[in-house]
C-alpha positions as CSV (number, residue, x, y, z in Angstrom):
1,M,128.6,53.0,113.6
2,M,125.4,55.0,113.2
3,T,125.6,58.8,113.1
4,T,123.1,61.5,112.6
5,S,123.9,61.7,108.9
6,T,123.7,57.9,108.3
7,H,120.9,56.8,110.6
8,P,117.8,56.7,108.4
9,L,115.5,58.0,111.1
10,A,117.7,60.9,112.0
11,A,118.4,61.7,108.4
12,G,114.7,61.7,107.5
13,Y,114.0,63.9,110.4
14,L,116.6,66.4,109.3
15,R,115.2,66.4,105.8
16,R,111.7,67.2,107.1
17,L,113.1,69.9,109.3
18,E,115.0,71.5,106.4
19,R,111.8,71.5,104.2
20,A,109.7,73.0,107.0
21,A,112.4,75.6,107.8
22,R,112.3,77.2,104.3
23,V,109.9,79.8,105.6
24,L,112.6,81.1,108.0
25,P,115.2,83.7,107.0
26,R,118.4,82.0,105.8
27,P,120.6,82.8,108.8
28,Q,117.9,81.7,111.3
29,R,117.3,78.5,109.2
30,D,121.0,77.6,109.1
31,E,121.3,78.2,112.9
32,L,118.3,76.1,113.7
33,L,119.4,73.2,111.5
34,A,122.9,73.3,113.0
35,E,121.5,73.3,116.5
36,I,119.2,70.3,115.9
37,R,122.0,68.4,114.1
38,E,124.3,69.0,117.0
39,H,121.7,67.8,119.5
40,L,121.2,64.6,117.5
41,D,124.9,64.0,117.1
42,A,125.2,64.2,120.9
43,G,122.2,62.0,121.5
44,I,122.9,59.2,119.0
45,T,125.7,57.2,120.5
46,P,127.6,54.4,118.7
47,D,125.6,51.8,120.7
48,A,122.2,53.6,120.3
49,T,119.3,51.3,119.2
50,E,116.5,52.3,116.9
51,A,114.2,52.6,119.9
52,D,116.7,55.1,121.5
53,V,116.7,57.2,118.3
54,R,112.9,57.2,118.1
55,N,112.7,58.3,121.7
56,L,115.2,61.1,121.0
57,L,113.2,62.3,118.0
58,D,109.9,62.1,120.0
59,D,111.4,64.3,122.7
60,L,112.3,66.9,120.0
61,G,108.8,66.9,118.6
62,P,107.7,67.2,115.0
63,P,110.0,69.4,112.8
64,E,107.0,71.6,111.9
65,A,106.4,72.4,115.5
66,I,110.1,73.3,116.0
67,V,109.9,75.7,113.0
68,A,106.6,77.2,114.2
69,A,108.2,78.0,117.6
70,A,111.1,79.6,115.8
71,R,109.0,81.8,113.6
72,P,109.2,85.5,114.4
73,E,106.3,86.8,116.6
74,G,103.4,88.0,114.6
75,A,104.2,85.8,111.6
76,T,101.1,83.9,110.4
77,A,100.9,80.9,108.2
78,L,99.2,81.2,104.8
79,P,96.3,79.0,103.9
80,E,96.6,76.1,101.4
81,R,95.7,76.6,97.8
82,G,92.1,75.8,97.4
83,P,88.8,76.5,95.5
84,R,89.2,80.3,95.8
85,E,92.4,80.3,93.7
86,V,91.0,77.7,91.2
87,F,87.8,79.7,90.7
88,A,89.7,82.9,90.4
89,L,91.8,81.6,87.5
90,I,88.9,79.8,85.7
91,M,86.7,83.0,85.8
92,L,89.5,85.2,84.7
93,V,90.4,83.1,81.7
94,T,86.9,82.0,80.6
95,G,84.8,84.9,81.8
96,L,82.1,82.4,82.9
97,P,79.4,82.2,84.0
98,M,78.3,85.7,82.8
99,I,81.0,87.2,80.6
100,L,82.2,90.4,82.3
101,V,80.5,89.5,85.6
102,G,82.5,86.3,85.7
103,W,85.7,88.1,84.9
104,C,85.0,90.7,87.7
105,I,84.4,88.0,90.2
106,G,87.6,86.2,89.2
107,L,89.5,89.5,89.6
108,A,88.0,90.0,93.0
109,L,89.0,86.5,94.1
110,L,92.5,87.1,92.7
111,L,93.0,90.2,94.7
112,W,91.5,88.6,97.8
113,S,93.8,85.6,97.9
114,P,97.0,86.0,100.0
115,L,98.8,83.4,98.0
116,W,99.8,85.8,95.2
117,T,102.2,88.7,95.4
118,V,101.2,92.2,94.1
119,R,103.2,91.6,91.0
120,Q,101.4,88.3,90.3
121,K,98.0,89.9,90.9
122,L,98.9,92.6,88.4
123,L,99.8,89.9,85.9
124,G,96.5,88.2,86.4
125,A,94.6,91.5,86.0
126,L,96.0,91.8,82.5
127,V,93.7,89.0,81.2
128,F,91.3,90.4,78.5
129,P,88.1,91.4,80.3
130,G,85.4,88.8,79.5
131,G,87.8,86.0,79.0
132,Y,87.5,83.4,76.2
133,V,83.8,84.1,75.7
134,V,84.4,87.7,74.5
135,T,87.5,86.7,72.7
136,L,85.7,84.1,70.7
137,G,83.0,86.6,69.8
138,A,85.5,89.2,68.7
139,S,87.4,86.7,66.6
140,L,84.2,85.7,64.8
141,L,83.5,89.3,63.9
142,M,86.9,89.9,62.4
143,P,87.0,90.1,58.6
144,V,88.8,87.2,57.0
145,G,89.7,86.9,53.3
146,S,88.4,84.0,51.2
147,G,91.8,82.9,50.2
148,P,95.4,83.9,49.9
149,G,95.8,86.5,47.2
150,D,92.1,86.7,46.5
151,T,91.4,88.2,43.1
152,S,88.4,89.5,41.1
153,E,88.0,89.8,37.4
154,V,87.4,93.3,35.9
155,C,86.3,93.5,32.3
156,T,86.2,96.5,30.0
157,T,85.0,96.9,26.4
158,A,86.9,98.9,23.8
159,D,86.2,99.0,20.1
160,G,84.0,95.9,20.5
161,I,86.8,94.0,22.2
162,I,86.3,92.7,25.7
163,N,89.5,92.8,27.9
164,C,89.4,91.2,31.3
165,V,92.1,91.5,34.0
166,D,92.5,90.0,37.4
167,V,92.7,92.5,40.3
168,S,94.1,91.4,43.7
169,S,91.9,92.1,46.7
170,G,95.0,92.4,48.9
171,S,93.5,90.2,51.6
172,D,96.6,88.2,52.5
173,G,97.2,90.3,55.7
174,L,93.8,89.5,57.0
175,Y,94.8,85.9,57.7
176,L,97.2,87.1,60.4
177,W,94.4,88.4,62.7
178,P,93.0,85.0,63.8
179,I,96.6,83.9,64.6
180,L,97.3,87.0,66.7
181,V,94.0,86.6,68.5
182,V,94.8,83.0,69.4
183,V,98.3,83.9,70.7
184,V,97.5,87.1,72.6
185,L,94.0,86.5,73.9
186,V,93.9,82.7,74.3
187,V,97.4,81.1,74.7
188,A,98.8,83.9,76.9
189,P,96.0,83.9,79.5
190,L,96.1,80.1,79.7
191,A,99.9,80.2,80.3
192,M,99.4,82.9,82.9
193,A,96.8,80.8,84.7
194,V,99.1,77.8,84.9
195,H,101.9,80.0,86.2
196,L,99.8,81.6,88.9
197,Y,98.3,78.2,89.9
198,H,101.7,76.7,90.6
199,A,102.9,80.0,92.2
200,A,100.0,79.8,94.7
201,G,100.9,76.2,95.5
202,R,104.5,77.0,96.1
203,R,103.8,79.9,98.3
204,A,101.4,77.9,100.4
205,A,103.8,75.0,100.7
206,N,106.7,77.3,101.8
207,A,104.5,79.0,104.4
């Protein structure tokens, strides 16, 4: 005997409805799902054919339409993730096409998009102004030692005897700067961009 939970057409319909109803508050979503399930249970009799089930589902209409009708008045759907969000993240991270100008455009697109929350927009604004272009220039200007424990030889003359000693230049710490630049100014912005890209997609899908 076919029921709502076992009939493939009805089960698929309910799964679509459940996905579409994620935008609704939990109590309203549960009530809507229970109501539609009850309607299908009553409509799918033991001797119902596949044509009967299709007609029943057609009478209900698409799950997305049911959810749209159940949305609170004044609620508007969000747009899908698109070029605006992609360009915002690219310009923030790279600073292209014109260093600070590109970063400012990316920031404006970030703030304009409705697919990010205020917290996510603040996170995106923390990207180093100028993006990778300025970051690369800054890293090239940083002093870097010529080798671990760089030493120089100092010689003195006393009573006709030349004494030479090696003096450390203390440059070991300088090797940490390029690593810190890569982690803080390169890896972190890239991870942030990936996070915001997926966050925008999830919010658009749930809307």
